[in-house]
BATIBA-303432 format. One record per atom (N, C-alpha, C): residue in one letter; atom name; x, y, z. Coordinates in steps of 0.001 Angstrom, whole numbers. Layout:
! residues N
  rest  atom        x        y        z
     A    CA        X        Y        Z
...
//
This chain:
! residues 82
  rest  atom        x        y        z
     M     N   177188   150646   -24696
     M    CA   177095   149201   -24663
     M     C   177736   148639   -25935
     T     N   178539   147616   -25762
     T    CA   179191   146963   -26892
     T     C   178246   145955   -27511
     R     N   178267   145901   -28819
     R    CA   177432   144938   -29537
     R     C   178328   144156   -30484
     I     N   178159   142858   -30474
     I    CA   178913   141983   -31379
     I     C   177914   141235   -32240
     D     N   178049   141370   -33541
     D    CA   177212   140628   -34482
     D     C   178064   139570   -35158
     K     N   177514   138386   -35279
     K    CA   178224   137308   -35960
     K     C   177260   136682   -36971
     I     N   177721   136574   -38179
     I    CA   176921   135966   -39238
     I     C   177592   134666   -39649
     T     N   176819   133609   -39679
     T    CA   177329   132311   -40101
     T     C   176574   131882   -41352
     V     N   177305   131612   -42418
     V    CA   176705   131148   -43664
     V     C   176822   129626   -43683
     I     N   175701   128967   -43837
     I    CA   175668   127506   -43843
     I     C   175197   127036   -45212
     N     N   175989   126211   -45834
     N    CA   175658   125697   -47154
     N     C   174827   124418   -47014
     S     N   173590   124601   -46564
     S    CA   172683   123473   -46369
     S     C   171250   123982   -46401
     S     N   170317   123074   -46485
     S    CA   168909   123471   -46530
     S     C   168421   123879   -45137
     I     N   167369   124687   -45119
     I    CA   166785   125107   -43843
     I     C   166251   123890   -43080
     E     N   165735   122909   -43791
     E    CA   165227   121693   -43145
     E     C   166344   120932   -42431
     R     N   167498   120823   -43085
     R    CA   168634   120120   -42486
     R     C   169130   120850   -41241
     C     N   169248   122161   -41321
     C    CA   169695   122954   -40173
     C     C   168712   122846   -39014
     F     N   167420   122922   -39326
     F    CA   166386   122818   -38292
     F     C   166449   121464   -37598
     D     N   166585   120406   -38390
     D    CA   166645   119065   -37807
     D     C   167890   118867   -36951
     L     N   169023   119433   -37345
     L    CA   170231   119331   -36525
     L     C   170072   120091   -35211
     A     N   169321   121189   -35221
     A    CA   169105   121972   -34007
     A     C   168290   121205   -32972
     R     N   167510   120218   -33397
     R    CA   166684   119450   -32467
     R     C   167129   117992   -32345
     D     N   168325   117707   -32838
     D    CA   168862   116344   -32822
     D     C   169718   116119   -31569
     I     N   169246   115292   -30677
     I    CA   169943   115029   -29419
     I     C   171309   114401   -29665
     D     N   171387   113455   -30579
     D    CA   172661   112790   -30863
     D     C   173693   113776   -31411
     F     N   173274   114685   -32283
     F    CA   174176   115699   -32830
     F     C   174654   116636   -31722
     H     N   173753   117006   -30820
     H    CA   174142   117887   -29717
     H     C   175194   117222   -28830
     K     N   175022   115943   -28559
     K    CA   176011   115219   -27749
     K     C   177385   115267   -28424
     L     N   177420   115075   -29739
     L    CA   178697   115133   -30473
     L     C   179315   116527   -30413
     S     N   178494   117539   -30570
     S    CA   179015   118907   -30614
     S     C   179438   119420   -29240
     A     N   179002   118763   -28177
     A    CA   179297   119220   -26820
     A     C   180144   118213   -26044
     Q     N   180988   117499   -26738
     Q    CA   181810   116480   -26079
     Q     C   182763   117080   -25039
     K     N   183254   118291   -25276
     K    CA   184198   118902   -24338
     K     C   183566   119137   -22968
     T     N   182280   119441   -22933
     T    CA   181598   119670   -21658
     T     C   180914   118404   -21146
     K     N   181118   117309   -21874
     K    CA   180585   116002   -21479
     K     C   179070   116037   -21284
     E     N   178380   116798   -22144
     E    CA   176925   116876   -22036
     E     C   176300   115556   -22439
     T     N   175316   115154   -21660
     T    CA   174597   113929   -21957
     T     C   173146   114073   -21510
     A     N   172247   113448   -22242
     A    CA   170836   113444   -21862
     A     C   170655   112415   -20754
     I     N   170019   112835   -19657
     I    CA   169862   111921   -18519
     I     C   168405   111615   -18194
     A     N   167459   112337   -18823
     A    CA   166039   112068   -18587
     A     C   165226   112594   -19767
     G     N   164031   112067   -19919
     G    CA   163160   112471   -21022
     G     C   163603   111819   -22317
     K     N   163502   112546   -23403
     K    CA   163947   112057   -24710
     K     C   165463   111924   -24681
     M     N   165970   110748   -24996
     M    CA   167399   110478   -24837
     M     C   168170   110429   -26150
     E     N   167480   110298   -27276
     E    CA   168168   110220   -28574
     E     C   167206   110608   -29680
     G     N   167758   110879   -30847
     G    CA   166941   111196   -32015
     G     C   166467   112637   -32051
     L     N   165449   112895   -32866
     L    CA   164927   114242   -33083
     L     C   163811   114564   -32098
     C     N   163904   115729   -31464
     C    CA   162860   116182   -30550
     C     C   161654   116668   -31347
     E     N   160485   116411   -30805
     E    CA   159216   116829   -31407
     E     C   158446   117682   -30395
     L     N   157321   118219   -30817
     L    CA   156465   119003   -29939
     L     C   156092   118185   -28705
     G     N   156253   118783   -27525
     G    CA   155916   118124   -26270
     G     C   157049   117341   -25641
     D     N   158117   117084   -26401
     D    CA   159261   116348   -25847
     D     C   159999   117206   -24830
     S     N   160547   116541   -23814
     S    CA   161409   117219   -22854
     S     C   162701   116433   -22724
     V     N   163767   117157   -22377
     V    CA   165084   116554   -22199
     V     C   165733   117207   -20986
     T     N   166360   116402   -20157
     T    CA   167199   116934   -19091
     T     C   168633   116577   -19433
     W     N   169476   117624   -19474
     W    CA   170882   117478   -19817
     W     C   171739   117602   -18564
     K     N   172842   116860   -18538
     K    CA   173876   117014   -17515
     K     C   175137   117466   -18234
     A     N   175794   118494   -17678
     A    CA   177003   119020   -18319
     A     C   177916   119636   -17279
     N     N   179154   119859   -17676
     N    CA   180121   120563   -16842
     N     C   180488   121865   -17536
     H     N   180135   122981   -16907
     H    CA   180471   124308   -17419
     H     C   181130   125095   -16298
     F     N   182256   125720   -16593
     F    CA   182975   126524   -15611
     F     C   183250   125724   -14340
     W     N   183662   124498   -14506
     W    CA   184037   123590   -13423
     W     C   182871   123235   -12505
     L     N   181657   123456   -12970
     L    CA   180472   123115   -12192
     L     C   179632   122103   -12952
     R     N   179140   121096   -12250
     R    CA   178196   120167   -12857
     R     C   176824   120830   -12841
     Q     N   176179   120845   -13991
     Q    CA   174883   121508   -14114
     Q     C   173862   120568   -14739
     H     N   172595   120792   -14386
     H    CA   171481   120092   -15008
     H     C   170571   121141   -15633
     L     N   170130   120885   -16854
     L    CA   169240   121796   -17569
     L     C   168103   120985   -18154
     S     N   166889   121364   -17818
     S    CA   165714   120691   -18383
     S     C   165019   121633   -19352
     V     N   164679   121128   -20526
     V    CA   163999   121912   -21553
     V     C   162810   121118   -22094
     K     N   161813   121854   -22595
     K    CA   160640   121232   -23207
     K     C   160273   122021   -24453
     I     N   159937   121314   -25524
     I    CA   159507   121968   -26761
     I     C   158023   122292   -26630
     T     N   157709   123595   -26627
     T    CA   156331   124030   -26406
     T     C   155636   124524   -27669
     K     N   156409   124790   -28715
     K    CA   155836   125175   -30006
     K     C   156775   124686   -31086
     F     N   156194   124213   -32187
     F    CA   157011   123537   -33188
     F     C   156369   123724   -34554
     E     N   157071   124407   -35446
     E    CA   156601   124585   -36828
     E     C   157786   124347   -37752
     R     N   157995   123103   -38128
     R    CA   159132   122741   -38973
     R     C   158970   123341   -40361
     P     N   160004   123925   -40917
     P    CA   161372   124098   -40445
     P     C   161676   125512   -39961
     F     N   160659   126254   -39522
     F    CA   160876   127669   -39257
     F     C   160914   128079   -37792
     F     N   160298   127304   -36914
     F    CA   160141   127809   -35548
     F     C   160166   126664   -34542
     L     N   160908   126888   -33459
     L    CA   161024   125921   -32385
     L     C   161129   126713   -31092
     K     N   160133   126544   -30210
     K    CA   160163   127264   -28939
     K     C   160475   126275   -27832
     I     N   161513   126612   -27072
     I    CA   161958   125755   -25976
     I     C   161777   126527   -24679
     K     N   161162   125864   -23724
     K    CA   160921   126510   -22433
     K     C   161632   125761   -21343
//
């Protein structure tokens, strides 16, 4: 089995990285090529415990919907999405 490891060094605080990982507006900017947009639930800003978001996107020429909910949250170390 082939294994690929990738290490990314980020010159920022763990708090900043954690907040960007749960920032809906930042995700929309980073996924402009797939035209991802929030269509239900939390639509902008930072997600918190209990928040849910439904995304619409185009991947591999298919329109897809993905719904996620934050089920555990310990800033800035842990975020569980179901």
